[in-house]
Structures are given as C-alpha cells and as structure tokens.
N, C-alpha and C positions, 0 to 999 in steps of 0.2 A: 503494499500499499503505498502511497506518495508519501505522507506525513510520517511512517514508522521510521525506526533509525536501523537502519542495517543490522542484523545480529549477531555475526560476524564482529561489529567491532564494540558487541557489548562482552562479549564471548572474550576478546582481546582484554578489556579491563581488567576483566574480573580475574583472567590468569597471570595479568602485568602483579596485580594486589597481592594473590595469595602465592605469588614466587617470593612475593617482597619479603612478607610474612616469614615464610619458610625458610630465606637464607642467611639465618641470622648467622649460623657458624662461617660464612665467609664473610660477611661485615665484620665480624669481632675479631680474623684473621685479619683484615686488612688495618684495621684501628690499632692492632699490636705490633704490624710492622710502623707504621705511621712514627711510632713512638719510639723506635730501637736508635739508639744513636752509640757510633763509633766515631771519637775526631780522630782528626788528622794527622795530630801529633802525637797519636797516643791515647788508649783509652783511660776515662776518665781525665782528658784535657782539653780545651778549646783554644785551637789555635788560629789568632786572631790578626788581621793585616789590614792597613790603611797604606793607600797610595791617592797622591793629586797627581791625575793621569794626564794633565796638560794638555788645554784647547789647541793650542799651537798660534793662536791669534793675537793681536795688538790690540785689540777694543779698540781702533778709531775708525771712524767713518760713517754712514746715515744708512745704505744701502747694503753694505757689506763693508766687513771687518778686513782687514788686512792679514793674510797669512804669511807665517812663517818660513813653514817646508811645502815641497811640493806633495801631491797625492801618495807617489810611491813610498816614501821617506816616514809619514803617517803613517802607512801600512805597516812598515817595518819595526816602528816605534811600539804598534798594537800587538804583531809577532812576538818580540819581541817580550811584553808585558805579559802577554798568554803565556810563552814559554816557561819565564820563571815562576810565574804563579805555581803553574801545575808543580815546577821542583819544589817549593815550598809546600806544597799541600796544605793549604787553607781548611780551616772550616768556615771560617766570616772573613767576607773581603767588604771594606769601606773605600766607596770611589768617591774622588769628588772630582769637579770641573769637566766632565763628561760631556763629550760633544760630538755630531747633534745626540741627545740623552737618549732617549728613548731605545735607537736601533744600536746607540755604543751598548748600553745597559744590555739589550737584549743577547749581540752578537758576543757579548764575553759572558755572559751568563751561559751561552747555549755552548760555547766552546770549552767550559769549564763544566759543565751538564749539572749548573746551580740553577737558583730559583733567584730572583730579582725583583727589589721595591725600587721604584723612582721618583722624585720628585726634580719639577721644571724650576729654575730659581731664577736666572736672567735669561730672556731670549727676545725683548723687542717688542714690538708688535705681528701675533701668530694665529692663523687659525689653520690646526693643525701645523703641518709642517713648512706651511706658507705664508711669506711674509717678512718684514724687512727686521732686522740685518737679514740676508738671503741664507750665512753661513754660519750662523750664531743661534744655537739655543742649547744652553748649558746648566748641569745641575748635577746633585746627588742621586747617588744609587749605593743599595748594601745590596750584596749576595751572599747564598749560601747552601750549604748541602741541603738535598731535601729532604734527609730525615729531621734538619732542626723544624720543619712547618715554618719556614719563616712569611710572616705578614705584616700589611703594612699596618703601623698603629695610630699615628699622626703625620703631623709638618706644622715646624712651627716658624713663622716669620719673625725673625729676631731683627731685624732692620727692614727699612726703605720706606717709601710711601704709601699710598694702597693703589693694589694694582690685580690682576688676575693673574693669576701662574698655574699653567697645566698642559698635559700634552695637546688637552683638544684646543685651547683658546689661552693666550698668555695677551697681556695689554700691559707693561709697565714704563716708565717713563725714566726714572732711576735704577740703581742699582740694588738690586735686593739682598738679603742673606738671611737664611734658611739652617735649619736644622730637621732632619728626615729621621725620622724613629720608627721603627720594626721593632719583631719580638720574636726571639723565638722559642722553642720550647727541649728542654733537656732535659729527661727523667719523669714531664710534665711539671717540673718548675718553670714558669716564665720569665725570661733574660730579657731586657732589653738594649736594644742597639742604638746608640743615636750619634749620625752621622753629620760633622760640624764643618762647614767653611767659613771663617772669617771674612772680615775685609781687609785686603791687602794695604799696609802703608810701613813708612818707616817707622819706628817706635820715638816716643815723647824722648828729647834729650836736648844738651847745650850742643853734642856732635852734629848732628841731622842738621839743628839752627847755625850753627858755623859752617857747612858744607853751603848751603842754599846763600849764608853773606858773601863766599868765594866766588860761587857764580855770578853773583852781581858785581863782585871787585873785578874780576876778570871781562866782565861787557858780556858773557854768554848768554846771562837774560837781563831784561828792564829792571825799573824800580817797578812799574805796574805787577809784571810776572813776578817779580820777588816777592810782595804785598799777596797777590793771588796765590802764591805756592804755598807762601806761610800758612797763610789762612786755611787752605783747602788741605793743606799738610796737619795742621792741628784738628779740624775737623774730622779727618780720615782714624788718628791713635783714640781721640776721646771716643770718637762711636764705637771702637773696636770694643773699647772697654765698657762700654754700655751694651754693647753685645753679648762680652761674657757675663756680666752681671747680669744678664735677662733670661742665659742660656741658663746660667744655676739657677736663677725663679722657676723655671718652667720644667726641670729635670726635677723640682720639690713636687710638682704636682703629678709625678708617676705614683704610682701604690707602693707608698713604703715601704712595704717589708723587702720588695722585689728587687734582685740586683739588675743594675743597668753598668753599661759598657759604653763610653763614651771616646770615639776616636775621629780623628781628622787631620784637616789644616787650620791648625789654628792662626797664622802667619804673626807671631809673637812667638821672643825667644823665653828661656824659662826664668829669668829673672827679669819679666817686664810684668807693668801691674795687673795685668791681666789674668797673666799667668799665676802670679803671686797669688791672686784672689782665688784660682782656680783653686789651686794645689793647698793653701791655707786654710781652704773653708770647712778643712776635717773631712770632707765627703769623699773623697778622689784619692788613687791610688796613680801616680804615673810611673808607668811599668819599667820605662827605662831607667828612673832614678833608685827605683827600689829594685831593682835584676843586679845590680851591679855592674851593668855595661859601660861600657866606657861612653862616655855623651857626644856621640858622632853627629855632624850636623846633616840636615835633612835637603839641604838647600846647600849645593857646594859646587860655586863657581870656577874650582881651582880645576876639579875632576871630570865637571860634568859640562861639556861643550854645550849641551841644549840650553844654559841658562846665559850662554854670550845673546841669543837672540831679544832678550829682557834686557841687559844691561849694556848693551852698547846705543849711542847716543843717536841713533835714528830708528824709524820705526819701518815695519815688514815692507812700506811702500816706497823707503826710502828719505822719507822726510823727516828731518832733523826734529829732535824731540826737542819742548820749551818749556821753561816754568817749572810746574809740580814732574811733570811726565821727565826731567833730566833728574830731577832727584831721583825720582825712584828706580832709575836706570844706574844712578850713581850706588844706591843701597842695594840693587839685586845684584852686583857686584862683590858683595860681603857675605860668608858664610857663617849658617848659623842651624839653628834646630827649628822648627817650627812646626812639625808634625809630630802628631801624638797619641797614641793609646792610653786611657783614664778606666781605671775600674772602680766603682763604688766604695762605699764604706762595709759593704756584705762582704766584701772581699778581703781577705788577709794579704798583708806585703808577701807572706812567705808562700802565697797561692801563685806569684809569678816566676816560673821554672827560667825561664829566660825572655828576654827583651831585644831585639835587636835592629840595624838598618839592615836594609834589602833591598833589591830591584834597584841596584846598584853598579852592576854589570852589565858591559857593552858586550851586544850579540852580533856576529856580523859589521861592528863601527859604529854602532847605533842603542843610545839606553833606551828605556822604556817611555822617560819620562825630563821635565826638568827638577822637576822630585826625587828625592830617592823616599822607599817606604819603609814602614816600620812596623816587626812583627814580633805578636806574642804569644808564647807558652804558656796559659794559663789553667793550673788546677782546679776542678769542679766540686772535689769531694767534701771539703767542708759545707761547700755554699749549699751544695744540691742537699745536705743534712739538713740545714737551717731554714732556707729560705720559705714559704709557705709554696706548696703546690698546686698546679691552678688543671686540676683531672678534666679529664674528656665525659667524666660523670657529673652528673648531680650531685653536689654538697651541701651540706647543710648550711644557711644563712645565721649568721649572729647576727643582727640587728631586724625589727619592723621597721614598719613605714606605714604610716597612716597619712593619706592624702585626700583630703575634704576641697570641691569645688563648688562654689555656689552657681545658679547659672542663670543669665539674664540675657537674651540675647530676641534676634528676630530672623525669621526664615520666609521666603518665600511663597512657600508650600502651606506652613504653619500662621504664619504671624509673628507676635511676638510671645516668648516662653521664658517659661521660672523653672526652675528646680533645684535640683543640688545632685552631684556625681559624689559619690564617696570609694577609695579603693586602698584597701589595704593588706600589708604583704609581711607575710609571714609572724602573722600576731598568734598562729599558733604554735610557732616554732619547727612549723612541718613544711617549709619553702611554699606553703599554699599563699591562695589572694581570694579575696574578696571583691568584687566590681558592685556596686548598685546604683543605680540610677531612679529617679525620680523626676517626671518632668509634667509640663500641662502648659498650652499655651494657647493663645486666646481667639485665634483663627482668624481667616479675611471675610469681608463682605459681608460683617456681622452674623455670620456662624463659625460656631465654637470649633477649634482646631484640631489640635491632636493632646493625649493622654499615655503616657506609656512610663512603663514600671519594667524594668531590667534589675534579674541579678546572674553572677555568673559566678563560679567557686571554680578554682582551679588548683589543682597540684599535680606535679609543682605547676608553680607560676608558669605564665608562657615565655618568658624575657630568661626566668632561672633555667630551662629547658631548653632553648635556644642553643644550638649546636652543640648540644651533647646526649651519651649516652644513655639510658634510662628505659628501666624491664617495665614500668606503666605510668603513664600520668591520666587523671579525671578530669576531664570536664563536665560541669553539670548547670545549664542554661534554662532560666526559666524569661520569657521576654512576651507582656503584655501590652498589644502597644492599638488605639482604638485612633483611625481619623476620621473625626466625625464630618471632613470636608474634601475626602480624596475625590481624585480626577479619573474619567475613565474618556479615550479620545476614540477608540476603535479599537480591531484587532489588525495587525501590519503594519507596514510600513506606510501605506496610502491614506492612514490614518488623517483627520484633517483638524486641526489645531480649531478651528470654528464649531467643531462637533462635541465640543467640551463639555461635558455632563458631571454633575458632580453626586454623591453617594456616600454613606457612610462603609469604613473597613475597618472591621474588627478581629487581626489575627492575634492566636496566642501560641506561641511554640515552646515547650520542652524536649530538652534533649540532653542525652547522656553519651559522652565519646568516650571512648580509651584509647592512648596512644603509646606508642614503642619506638624510641629510640634506638634503632638499629644499631645506627653509626653517626657520628656527629654530624653527615649533611644526609640522613637517612630514616625518614619518617612514616609509619603506618600507621591508620586510624581506621575503627570501626567505630558506628554509633547507632543509635536507635531515637528517632525522631518521631513526637505527635506532634500536629501542628492542625487546627482551625481555626479556619476565616471565615468570617462571617461577613455579607454584602448585605448592605439593607438603606431605608432613608431615601428611595429613589422619585426624581420626580415624576410625573405625570407621564410623560412623554417621553421617557428613558429607553433607549437602546436596549441600554444593559438587561434591564427588566424583564425584554421581551425573550431574550435568549433563551434558549430550554434549557435543561439542565438544573445543576444548583447553580447556577449564575449569581442566582437572586435569593440564595438561600445561604447554608453552612456547607462548606466543604470541609473535610474532616480527613484526617490520613496519620495510619503509623506505616514507617516506613525506616529501611535499614537500608545502613549507606559505610563505604569504605574508600579509604584516601590512599595515596601512595604519594610519597612527597619528597624530591630531591631540591636540599635548601640549605645552602650557603651563606645565607645573611650573618651578616658580623652581630645582629639585635634584632627582636622582633617588633618593637616598638615603634625604633627610628632607625632603621636600617641605613648603611652610607655604601655598603659594598655585598656583594652575594647575589646568586640566581637562583629561583624557584622553578622547581620542574612540577604541576602537579597532575594528577589524575583522578576523578570522582566518579563513582558508579552511585545511584540512588537508585532504590528498591520498592515500591509501593504496592507488597501482594493484595491479591483480592480476598479479601475478608471481611467480616463482618463489622471488625474496627474502624474500616474506611469505606467514604465513598467515591472515591475517583483510585483508578489505579495506574499508572504509569511508572517508567525505569528512566532516571535523568541522568546522562552521562554529559562531562567536563573537562575540559583541561585547560592547565592557565601556566601564562609564561610571564615572568616576574625578574625583570634586570636590574642590578643597583649599582653604579659607580659613583665614586668622585673625580669629577671632571677638572678641576682647576683650584687653587686656593685663592681666599677665604673657602672653607669647604662647601662646594658646590657639588650637590648632587645629583646625579642626572637616573631619575627612577623611570620605567617603563613596564606595561603589564597588559597583554593580549591573552585573550579567553575568549572560548568558542563552548556552547551548551547547547543543548539538543535534548528533549521530549518525547519520548515512543509510547503511545495509549491513546484509547479511543475516547471521543465525547470530552476532552478536557474543559473545564470551565474557566472563566479568567482569572479566578483564584489562584491555580497554578501554573498561566503560564509565565512565561521568562519573560520580566519586564527590560527596559535601559529606559534611563531617565530618573533625574535627580542627583541626592547627595554622592555617592559613590560610584556613576556611570557616567552620565552624559550630567555634568551640573550648570550646561546652559540651556536646559530643557526642562519641563513640570517630571514631578513622580512619576512612574510610570506611565510616560508620554507614547510609548510602544511596546509591544505586546503581541508575542506569539512563542509558537514551539520550540524554534532556534535562535539563539540570539548571539552575538559578537560583539564584544568592546575591545579598544585598545586606547591607552591612555600615557600621555608624557610626561612628565614634569623635569621640573627646573627647581629644587629645593636649597636657600642658601642663607645666609645666616644674618640677621642685623641689626640687635640691639641684644645681648645678654640671654635670655630664654628665647627671645621675638626671633622667630626664621621667617622668610618669605617664601610663595610658589609663585611660578609659570609653568603656564602649561596647556596641553590641549588634548580634548576629548575625543572620539569618534567611537559611533554604533551604528547596528542596523540587527532588524529580526527578518527573519524569513518562516515560512511553513513548514519547510524540508529541509535536510542538508542538501537534495538535488537541487536547491536554486539558491543556494550559495553564490554570490558573485561579490564584484570589489567596485561597484559603481552606486553612487548616490547616499551614499554615507551619508548619515547626520554629524554635522562639528559645531563643537564650541570652544572658545580661548577661555583660560582661566587665569585667574591670579588669587592669590591666598596669602593671607598671614596664620603662622604656626606660635602658638607658646609652648614649650617643652618643661614639664612636670618631669619628676624623677621616675614616675613609672607609668604615664601615657601621655598624650599629645593632643590638645586643645585644638580645634581646624576651623577656620572660619574661609570659606571658597565663595566667588563668585565668577559664577559663569555666564558668559555674552552669546547666547544662543541667536538663531533668526526670529526666532518666536518669541522669545521674552528673556529675560536677566534672568538668573537664580541667583539668592544670598542662602550661604547654609554654612550652619553652626553645627559642630559634630565632633567628634572624641574618634582619632586614631588617624592617618594617614588614609585617604581613599584606598589607599594599595600600598 
C-alpha cells in the first residue's frame, strides 16, 4: 500500500538494535583496548617533546608575507623533523608556529601515526584557506599517541584585540597569542596539556635600550624611528609579562587535582621577570632545571644557520629593516634558552628522569627549524597513584545541585506565560536528577493558552552518564500539556495558512525508558510509553471535527520502543563537539489498550563542532521519520512547526505520515552566561516514503538568546517565516 513503510526497513532497524544490545563483549573489549598505554620512553613513563617548527616567513607584507626559503628546502626541513621525531619516539608533541596550520598538523600526525588537535592563532582574514595574507595561517598543535585518547579541551586567548580565529573563518587585525589546551588519559587519569607561544621581543633591560641608542647614534635609524621602536619594544615585553600572568590565572581554572603539563616557546629567558613569575609561583617544575641537564640554548645562532634569516638586517625580499625590526634582528643573533617543558605541582622533581635539547642535528645539511626542541622523560608512577581518575564508568558525585528558575515569558503560540522550573541533581546521592516544571499562559485572542505539568526522573542524570559506560539507566517521564488554542491547518504540505482553525488539544504522556551504555559512544534504549491525546472544543464549521475516526475525540495507545545511538558529544545539555547517529523504532500493537495501531521508524543525524574562537559552535541536525498504519488520526501524525522544528511557523503547521527536518545553528558567547544563536530551519512532510523529494521545503531564519545554567539551558528563539514570526521560550537547545 502506498502509505506503508517497507517491511524490510522495519526489520533492518529491529535487527540493528538487537545486534547493538547483544554485542556488549566486543564493545567492552574495545574500551579496554583504548585505555592501554605504553610510553615511548618505557613502561610507566611519558616522553614529551616541544618544538617551534618555524614558519619561514618574515611577517611583512599585506597580500602575502616574505618567504626565506624555497618549497624544496621547507620540505627538506619537514623530512628532517619527522625523521628525528621518530628517532626520539615521544608520546606527546607540542608544536608552535605551524603554517599552514591544519595541513601541517595533519601531515605531521599522519607521518607519526599520532592524533592531533590544533588552534589557529594568526592568519589575517581567511574564509577556510582563502584570504590574505595568502601564505599565512599559523597556530598551535598538540599530537599524541592514539592510546592516550587525546581530546580538545579549550583554547585560551591570552592577548590581542577581538577577532575570530579558526579553521573555517579567521578575522583579526593584530597579533594574537593563544594557549591550546588538550587532555590525555593514562590509566583513566586525565592529564592536561597546555601548548604556549608567547609574543617575541627583546627583554626589558638597559642593554637593549643602549643598542637602540647606538642605532640612532650611527645613523641607521632616525629620531622618529628611535622613539617608535623604544615605545614598541617596551609595549612588547610588558605584553609578554602580562601574557605569562594571564596564563597562570587560566591554568588555575583547570581541575585543581589533575596534573597538567605546560610546554612551548615562551620567548623569554629563565632569568626574565615572566619566567621567574612562572617558576616561583610554586606550581611548576622546569624539566631542564630539575633534571640536572646542562642549560643549553634552544635559540642558537652560532650553530643553527636557519637563524641567519632572522638576524640579518634585510627581510625576505631584501628590504632593509628599520626601527624596531632592526632591534629584533640584533637580538636574534644572541643565544638563549626560550623553549620549556613545565610540570605542575602534582609531579615531584624526582619524576623528571631526563630533559635535554634535541632536534639540533642537521640532515643533509638542513636543520628542522630555527629553534631546537626540548624533550623530557617523566615518570608517571606517583602521579597516577595520587591524581583522581576520570573513569569511563559513571562515578558518584560528591555534591548536589539545586537550580530553581521562575518563568515569565511570551510565546506567539500561547501568549504570556508564567510558572517555575526546578532541577535537583544528586539530592539523594545516587547521581539522580529531578526535573519539574509547572507552567501557565494567558493565551491569545482572549482564548486561554497552555497549562503544562512536567516531571522527569533520571538515574543517572543525562549529563552524568554522557560518554560513560553503565549497566542500566532509568528515565521516568510524566508530561501533561493542555493547549486551549491549538491550531489545525490541514494535512500535507498544501495546507493553507488561511484555513487555520483552533481547537483544544490535551496530551498526556507517561513513559519509562531503560538505557545501557555499552561503550562511551554506544547507547541502547528500550522502553514503554502510554499516551493519550484528546481533541475537543471545535468551531461549528471545523474540518477537523468532520474527519472520521477519533480525530475529534481521544486517541490512546501503549507502545514499545527501542533506540540505538552512536553518540560522541562532549556533553548532553550543551554540546560543543561530537556526532550523533540514532535509529529509532516504536510499535503500537493492536491490543485493547490502544484505539490506534501504527509503527514509527526514525533516523537522526546531529553534528557539533567548534568553528573558531571565541568558542562558536556549528550545530546541525537532519532527521527523517515515518509512520506505517491504517486510518491514522491527526493526534499521531508527524508534525513540523513550532519551538523545536520550524521556528518561523506556528506549532504543528504541517502534518502527515512522513516528515523530515533540518536545522543548522551557530552558537556563540555573548557575555558571561549569555550566548547567542543564528540559524536556519527547513522541513517538509509527505504521505509516504515514495513521495520524498527535495523541492519546496519550508524555510525560516532564526536568531536566539541562551542563558546557560549549571544543569540546563534557557532558550529564547525568534523564527522569521513567510507566514508569521515566531517567538519561543523553552528549555534546552532545539537539538
């Protein structure tokens, strides 16, 4: 029959979910494999390496920067770098000044068989790889063995004016400084990795000031250039001191009991104020100082011919350096140690087995960079005994959270509303959550609006179990919602907005869901649902009331449902990264408990990714649902329109047996707990799968405001559609 879903599709979904529940042994073995760790420096040790790989640019120009090397020499340096890193056999590599960043980090990770994360720092104006300067998109990367489960944690902007910094889009007009923060796991203990590249300049001191005066006396710079260089130099070293102080403050925001490793190019010598501040804070050990190694320079113009490019008095195009650039070139000819690996106070100085300068050997006459690298072997035994683990299973929470919120709002479908929401987490010390809401609205056009009572009990709470392995989770839902002024436009895409009629819709849902987390990213669910929906209070000429069956009465059913979900979201309530692939099947058997009979199949795709800093998240969703059954009333037809599907259309604007929706959003920070959203919604309905097409979809634009609580998100959206403008207040993201 035309309106039926294919029986084979139904059987495929059933088999897919059954296989997921049955395959627990394989998932457990996979999880065990992921937690194994063998350090490159030996069992129980971590070998760390940091290297500024040198962009080879002179940072002068508008449409492009000057390049010191031919392509062949850059490739030779890269090959020398890869070969020497392989010989060192590190577990973690911190990379600075990679250019072009994404491609460089990906190539290096592929050659080493490592995983990588990265953050664009300086690139000018770029849409993807296109923009100016054409040869410049520089930043930080961290690479690690796959067994360490490297993940992106954050990116901290330490200096620079406002700008956008990311792979997809970069817009900024001055030099920025970032720290890239990643996280690895060793025996389920999280270790935070912080990659640093502070601003470069000669340090504060009378010697530098005297050199500037010598330039003036000998006539190589003018009085004006001297004044400007003096001011610029002072601003640069003061800025680096502020960057170091800001870095220390941000490091204090990391979980206090978790070890952290800070490495990179600090552009400061050990006796500088910023490095003294860093080392005397009592929080960090300098691996070279505590290992008893000879303090070798990592910037070595006497032995490293690559530095000649920076120390000569002309740029890459042969133009004479003037003012501050002349001072910078003079200082580039001086040997110094500016690259470091620091271990937090969670380590003991005795944990540093060895630390030394590396990547200082030429291969076929070519050294890998203008910097040398630093490697450190760190004993992890004591740290792993004392630092808290972050296991892949749900663990007890040591505190409870109580978050009440009064509600006062306006919604285009229900008018002015008021009520309260209450969320309790771990009040019984069982990782459970209680989510309660009571809501009333005044309605529109003198007709009373909505009354809603909602209760959800979860054990463990959704966020507590996200990304975890657990034997059983329990969710109980009671949701009573009466719409005094619900809209009916007709069935299908051709329904006319002018045919809108109002009636009362009164749904009550009670459901019980059991879930199992087979692996951190694999979840299976089964459950039962009771739902009854009563339609009443029709107008005298109502088309809905004239439809046969229970369209104008009460539709009641008891269903069984199952879900299989692949889910890598970093958090459930406010994801910033991850992918969701979900298949659902719901079946209402023909029993005396139901007066309708149908089967629903659904598939969902959701994707989340941070596009650029400030943390702007791209979120996308695509879903397809279909019903198979005879004589289905409007109560069970699949709707689009309203708060969570098409926000520029009224609630349930389109109804039919099959629907598809697509949403894309950019979610960005505004101020403190407030964030903004811009997006686009699309959707369409059909009577059967055979009718699905890609033309004539309903579209609307969306702007929104978010307020982020500890345990949930408060949402206000405005959708701009061709028929109306929708204003919606709700909880949680639309997806």
